[in-house]
N, C-alpha and C positions, 0 to 999 in steps of 0.2 A: 228061245226064251230068255229076258233079262230077269233072273232069279232074284235079284236085290229089289228091284223096282217091287215085285210081286211081295217079296218078303218084308219091305218098307211099310206098304200098304197095308198088310194084315198086322203089322207089329203097332203102326199107328192106331188102328182100330182095336187092337186088342187090350192096349193099352187102356184106353176110354173106359171099354166096357170092365175090366178087372178093376182099374178104380172106382167107378161106380158100384160094382160087388163089395169092394172090400170095404166101402163108407156104408155097406150095410141096405144099399138101394136094392131097387130089383131093375134086372136088364129091360123086361118089358116096358117100362117107364120111359126108356129114350126113343121107345118106337112110338111117334106119332106122325100117321099120316097128314095130319091137316096141317103141322108145321115144315113136313117134307115137302108137301105141294107149294107151299108160299115160298119157301126158299128155294127150292130148283127152280119150280116153274117161274118165277120172278127173276132169278138169275141169269135163266136163260133167255127169258123176254126180253133182258135189257142187252144183253150180247146178242142177239139177233137183232136187236135196233142200231146198235152203233157200227154194225158189221155189213158189208155186201155179202151177197148168197155166195158169191165165188168164197171170199176170203173165210165165211163161216165154214161152209161144209169143207174144204180143206183142211179149216183148222181140228174137225171134228175126225177127219179120215186119217189126220197124223196122230192120232191116241194111239193106234195099234203101234207106233214106234217105242211108245215110252215100255212097253211088254215084249215089243218084239222087232228093235232098233233094226234100219238096213245096215245090210253086212258092208262095212267100208275093208277093203281089200286095196291097201294102197301097195303092199308089195306085188302084188300081181300087176298093177300097174305102172310100176316103176320097171318091172322086169318089159311088159308090153313096149313103155316107151324107150328104152335101152336096145330092144332089138329093131324096132324102127329106126332107132338111131345108126344101128350096124348097117341096115339094108340102103339107109340114104347115102352113108359114107360109101359103099361099096359100087351101088348102083343108081345111085340118084334119086332123088324127091321122088319123081315121076313112077319109080317101082315100087311106091308105098300105096300108089292106088288101089292096088287088089287086095291089100287089107282093108280097106272101108266095107264092102260087103260085111265081113267077118264080126264087126265092131258093134255090139247091141245097143250101146249108150248113145243118144243121139247128138248130147254135148261132144263126144268125142270124137263121134263122126264128122259133125261139122268142123272141127277143129283140124281132123286130118285132111278133110280136103282141102281146105284154107290152105294148109302147109302144100299139099299137093299142087295147089292153083298156083305158088310161086308167091304168095304173100309175102310182105317183107314182115322181118319179125317183131317190129314196133306194131305195124299193123295189125298183124295177127293178135298179138296180146292186147291191143285196144280193143277188139272185135268182141274178143272171147271175154277180156273182164267185163264189160257192159253185160252181158248176158250173165256174168258170174254175179253181179251187182244185183242185176234186177232178178234173178231166181233168189236170192240172199234175202233179198228186201220182202218178193213177196211171200215167204217162206216164215220169214221173222212175224210178218203181219198176219199170218196164220196162226203161229204158236201164242201170238199176243192174245189170241181170244179167248185162251187158260187163263193167262194172265191178269185181263177183265174180269173175267168171272168171279177169280180170287179177290178182286175188290170190290165187287157188286156182292157178292154173298153175304158179307158180315151185316152192311148196311140192309139187305132185305131181311135177312135173321133178326136185327132190331126191329123192322118194320112188322113182322109177324110177335115178335112180343110184345108191342106196343097194341097190337090189335087183340092178343090174348087178354091183356089186362083190359081193353074195353070191353071184352066180353065179361072178365070178372067184375068189373063196375055195375055192368048193366044187371047182372044177377045175384046182387048182394043180399036181396031179401031172400035169394035160394041158396044156400049154403049146401044142397047137394050138386050142383052146378059150378061152383066155384072151382072145384079140383080141376077139371078140365081145360078150364081157361088158364089157371095160373101154368098149368104143363104146358101146354101150347106154348105160352108166353117164353119159358125158359128153353124148354127144346129146341124152340126156333132158333134161338139165340146161340144154342149147340150145334145145330145144323149149321148156321150159317157161318160162324167161327171154324168150327170143325172143316167143312168144307172147302173152305178155303187154304185153311193152313196145312191140311194134309194131303188133299185131292188136287185142287186148281194150281195154286203154285207152285207145288213140286212139280206137276206136270208140266207147267210153261217151262221152268226153268231146265228141264230135262229135255224138251225139244228144242229150246234156243241151242243147248249144247251142242246136239245132235245135226243142228243145221249148220253151226259153225263149222262142224267135222268134213259137212258134205262140201261146203263151201272152199275147206282149205285141199281138200282131194283134187276137186276142182282147179284151184289154184297150182297145185304140183303139177297138176297134168298141164296146164298151158307154160308153166316153167318148162316142162320138159319138150313140148314142143316148139318153142322159143328157142331153145338149145338145140335142137336139131335143125332150125332154119340158119342158125347163126354159124352151124357146122363145128360146133362144140363134140371135145372126146366124148366116148359113150359114157368112161368111167367116170369124167366129171360130172356129166349128167346125173348119172346113179348116185354119185355122192350127194350133189345138190339135192335131189329130191329125197335122200333118206333124209335128210337134216328136215324137214318138215314135220318128220312125225318119230324124232330121235325120246 
């Protein structure tokens, strides 16, 4: 559990609620189902319209990373690569074939298989970097689903405000109905701006950072495999790989 994400979300929401209370307002006045439906429903529709199904649902699934990010264990991977380097120097690259079934990550398995198959270092790097680039581009596109939501939400909030004011204008002769229309107008703006800057955009930025770290781990792994293919000293490989996460 990423405690700082939970704390940040709670702190942001509580700051708004506390500010409302300190100003003498009622917390219940911030609860407007109509405004919520307009802003969240409209934002969701806009994001779905711009995205492919694969990208949209991948972005939705990635939200779990905000509170439970994938475990990055570069130290474990470095030790594994260095171990493979020792095996390759003592017994040859073909001896690494027995290690392939024990590797859970498909990306790592493919790279190790290319190494065992005798791929040239430059060729191995080219193949693996193409896959890294494709992976990173797909993941960044999915993370931008939340960034797009952060761009649409304030505008949809303004749309909700205008709709609330239209409701007010239509009922000028009935003062009893003016309050609900004005409430929807202002609360819709709060929902739009608040959700964008407290939820959607921070989520997008955090996911982008996680995607960058995942790609960096893969780059580190490819660098290690290329070092093994070149016959570099295991200590040199270890020192180079540690530089990725200093």
